[in-house]
C-alpha positions as CSV (number, residue, x, y, z in Angstrom):
1,M,-23.3,113.2,144.0
2,R,-22.7,109.2,144.2
3,R,-19.3,108.0,143.2
4,R,-19.0,104.6,141.7
5,S,-15.8,102.4,140.9
6,A,-15.1,99.0,139.5
7,D,-13.8,96.6,142.0
8,A,-11.2,93.9,140.9
9,T,-13.8,91.7,139.2
10,G,-15.2,94.8,137.3
11,T,-18.4,94.8,139.3
12,T,-19.4,98.6,139.7
13,V,-19.6,99.2,143.7
14,P,-20.4,102.6,145.4
15,S,-17.2,104.2,146.8
16,T,-16.6,104.5,150.6
17,A,-17.2,108.1,150.4
18,S,-20.6,107.6,148.6
19,I,-21.5,105.2,151.6
20,A,-20.4,107.7,154.2
21,E,-22.4,110.3,152.6
22,T,-25.4,108.3,152.6
23,A,-24.9,107.6,156.3
24,V,-24.5,111.3,157.1
25,T,-27.6,112.4,155.2
26,A,-30.1,109.5,155.9
27,P,-32.8,110.6,158.1
28,T,-32.3,109.1,161.6
29,T,-34.3,108.9,165.0
30,C,-31.3,108.4,167.2
31,S,-30.3,111.1,169.5
32,A,-27.2,113.1,168.4
33,V,-24.9,111.5,170.7
34,G,-26.0,107.9,169.5
35,S,-25.9,109.1,166.2
36,S,-22.4,110.4,166.2
37,R,-21.1,107.2,168.0
38,I,-23.0,105.0,165.2
39,L,-21.5,107.2,162.4
40,G,-18.1,106.8,164.0
41,S,-18.4,103.1,164.4
42,L,-19.9,103.1,160.8
43,R,-16.4,104.9,159.5
44,V,-14.3,102.4,161.2
45,F,-16.0,99.6,159.7
46,E,-15.7,101.2,156.2
47,L,-12.2,101.8,156.7
48,R,-11.5,98.0,157.9
49,Y,-13.6,96.8,155.1
50,G,-11.8,98.8,152.5
51,S,-8.3,97.7,153.6
52,I,-9.5,93.9,153.4
53,R,-11.2,94.6,150.2
54,A,-7.9,96.2,148.7
55,E,-5.8,93.2,149.7
56,A,-8.5,90.6,148.3
57,L,-8.1,88.2,145.1
58,P,-10.4,88.6,142.4
59,S,-12.9,85.6,142.4
60,G,-11.3,83.5,139.7
61,E,-7.7,84.0,141.4
62,S,-9.3,83.0,144.9
63,V,-10.7,79.7,143.4
64,A,-7.2,78.8,141.8
65,F,-5.3,79.7,144.8
66,I,-7.4,77.7,147.0
67,E,-7.5,74.8,144.7
68,Q,-3.5,74.8,144.6
69,L,-3.6,74.8,148.3
70,L,-5.8,71.9,148.3
71,G,-3.6,70.1,145.7
72,E,-6.5,69.9,143.3
73,T,-4.8,71.3,140.3
């Protein structure tokens, strides 16, 4: 079952768990060793992306923050 959640902007996005499930269940032509190495790298990427995404500002707040830094407001 695919889980979905809304991000800070209200956009519905697949959860990290559903992305990982897709990667694990997707057919592959890689060898078992190569496949597990790829899946391990994918999991590391998902964890890093999730951490960065959790800290991100919503798009409107990002624009306001950048404008404030540039002195345009």
